[in-house]
N, C-alpha and C positions, 0 to 999 in steps of 0.2 A: 519374637512374634509380633511385637508392637507395630512395626512398620507395614505389615501386610494388610491389605484390604481396608485401609482407612479412607473410605470413599468420601466421607464428610469433611475431611481435612483439606486445608488449602494446598494447592500444588507446591511441590518442593522447588528449590531454586533452579534445578535443571529444566523442569517443565516450564517454569516461569520464563526463563531466558529464551527457550525455544519459541514460546508464544510471542514474546516481544520481538524476537528476531524475525519471525514470520510476518508479523504486522509491519515492521519497517521495510522488509523486502517488498511486500505488496504496495506499501505507500510509495516506495522509491519507483516501482514499476509504473504506478499511476502517474506520478509526477513526470517521469520520463516520457510517458505517452502524451501527456498534456503539452510538454515542451516541444515534442516532435510535431504535434498538431499546430501549435502556434507558429513554429518555424515554417511549416508547410503553407499555412495561410499567408504568412508574410511573403513567401516566395511567389504565391499566386496573386499577390497584389490585394489581399483582403477582399477577394471577390464575394465571398459568402456574406461578409458583413456589409459591404457597400450596397447590396441589393435592398437592404431594409431601410436605407437612408433616403 
């Protein structure tokens, strides 16, 4: 009965790994989005950036 309803305890290795995995999945998606944005700006001749100069 010890393992049931121990809300105050730290998450077990499975929950930990899932959280870390989800974090890196999100991080990877964000980085991919940034990379696509940079490639798109490069293809457009950096128009967005050149307006401010």
